[in-house]
N, C-alpha and C positions, 0 to 999 in steps of 0.2 A: 504494500500500500504506500502510495506516495505521501498522503496526508492522513496519517492515522488519527483517530479521535482520541485514543488513549494509548498508553504504553502497552505493548504486547505482553501477555502473561505466559510464563512457562507452564506447560501442562504438568500434571503430576505423574502422568504415565511415562515410565522410563523408555518404552519402545519408541516414543515419538521424539525423543531428544538425544538418543545415543545410537550410533551406527556401529555395528561390529563387522569387521571385514579382515582380510589378510593383506599382507604386503603384495603378494602376487596378484590378487584380484584388483587392488588399487593401481598397481603398476600396469597391468594389462588393460584396465579400463582407460587409463590415460593414453596408452599407446594406440588402442583401437579407435579412440575418439579423435585422434590427431594424426591420421595417416597422410603423409605428404608425398603425393606422386610426382614423378619427374616429367617435365614436358618433353616427351620423346615419341616420335612417330616417323615411320619410314614409308608408309603407303596409304591407301584409301581408308583403312580402318581408323586412322587418326581423325578423320572427319567425324565419325561417330563419337570418338572419345572427346573431341573438341565440343561436341554438342552438349556434353555433360556440364561444361563450364557455364553455359548460358542459363538464362532465367527459367527456361521451361523445365529443365531437369534439376538444376541447381545442386550439384553434388557437394557444395560447400556445407550443406546442412549435416553431412557426415563427418565434418572436420577435415575434408580433403582440400588441401591448399596446394595448388601446383607450384612446383619450384623449378627454376632453370638450372640450378647447380646440383650435381649428384651428391655433393657433400652435405646438402641440407635435405635430401630426400631419403625416404625409407621404403618406397614402393615404386617400381617401374612397370608400366603397362606397355608391353611390346606390341604396338599397334601397327602391323604391316609386315611385309616381306623382309626377311633378313638375307642378304646376299653374302657371299664370301668376302666381298670387298668391304661391306659394312660390319662384318662380324668382329674384327679386331677393335674397331671403335666402340661398338656396343659392349664388348667385354671389358674394355677399359672403363667405360662409364659405370658398369655394374661393380667393378672392383673398387671404384672410388666412393661408392655408397657406404655409409657406416652400418655396422651390425647393430641390431638385427634388421635384415632387409628382406623384401618379398618381391616376387616376380609374378606377373600375370601374362599369359600367352593369349593374345586376342586375335581371333580370326583363323581361318583355315590355313592361310599362307604362313602364319607364324607357327602353327601347331605341327603341320605336316609338309609344308611347302605348297599346299593348295594346287591351284591350276598350273603352277610352274614346276611341280614335282616330276612331271613326265618328260618334258622336253628342254628344261633349262639346266645347264651344267653348273651354274653359279649360285643357285638358290639353296640355302641351308634347309635340309629336310627336317625341320623341327628345331625350335630355338632351345629345347631341352638338351640338345647336343652341345650347347655352349654354356648354359647356366641352368641351375635347378629351378624348376617352375613349381609354384604353389597352387595356382588356380588356372584352369584352362577355360577359355570362353569360345565355344565353337560358333561358327557362322561365317557368312561371307557377304557383307560384314555383319557382325553382331549389332543389334540395336542397343541404344543407350540403356534400356531397361535391363538387358542382359549383363551389362557392366555393373549396374547397381546391384543386381543379384549376386554377382561375383564378389563385390565389395562386402556384402553382408556375410557371405560364406567365409571370406578372409577374416572378418572381424570375429566370427565364432572360433576360427582357428587360433587367433591371437589370444582370445579370452581363456583358452584351455592351456596356455603355455605356463611354464614355471621358470623362475629365475635360476634355481639350482640345477635344473635339468637342461639348461640352454647349451652347455658344453657337450652334453651327451647326445643331443638331438641335432647334430650338425647335418646339413644338407649334403647328402652323398649321391643322390640320383642324377649324376652328371656323366654323360657318356664319354666325353673326351676331356682330358685334363692336360694334354700336351698340344703343342702347336702342330698344325698340319705341315707335313714335310712334302712339298710338291717338287717334282723334278722338272727342270727346264727342258723344253723341247725346241727343236729348230724352228725357225720362222717359216710359215707356210705361205701366208699372204704377204707378198712383198710389193704388190702394186704393179708388177711387171708380167702379169699373167698373159696378156695379149701379145707381148713382145717376145714370148718364148719361140724357139725355133720350130717346135712341133705345131705352132699355130700360124706360121707364116705360109704354109702350103695348103692346098685344098685337101679334103678327106681322101684317104687311101682308095676307097671304092671309086670315087670320081676320077682320080688320076689313072687308075687301071682301066676304066672304061674309055677314057680319052687317049689311052696309049702313052701316057706320060710316065717317065721313070719315077719310081717311088723312092724318096730319100731313105737312107739307112736308119736315121734316127726315128723317122715316123714309122717305119716298119717295126723297129724294136719296141716303140711305144704301143703299137697295136697288138704286138705279140704279148706284151705284159698284161694288157687288158684282157686278152683272151685267156691267158693262164689264170688270172684272178677270177675269171667267170663273170 
């Protein structure tokens, strides 16, 4: 009350004046009520994540304040495709976040590679190959309501944690803990494809039909193609 008529009186009932709790519950309640996600998005799923910041969904009511620095964030929502070029930068951001930290995999492309898993050699087939994931949000893309449901599930997970067991419950479900050792291969596309000697003459069939002599290099190339089938 802004202008009380009289001084408030303390009730005689003890249950209305004393709150009994534990340090774990108080600590977890403070953490789950102030999750700070990092502003991070790599593809179209981030549009749905950005919609949460607006007034229609207003995820600030859950205590989620987006941060631009990983050193001030404890939650990262991977919204979009992760490629092998982006993976080192993403892993660097994750390692700069203070513990305890949490990860959400948002969208099919983040969870399994999505539509790019069949024909793209550079897409990471699941972000859990790089970092441990706490909550998966399926969809292409998931609606903002799905992200809010994932936030609620993550809050329940945080509420059941204990400070003493934090060292024993280290996240271990990470597929790869070493850097990828890729072998360099010789350059194939050098921009001089049309200037090759095998492309300066007509096809072998046309030269034979016209009675023209077939160059030795072109004959060798055609033979290699036939041997390979």
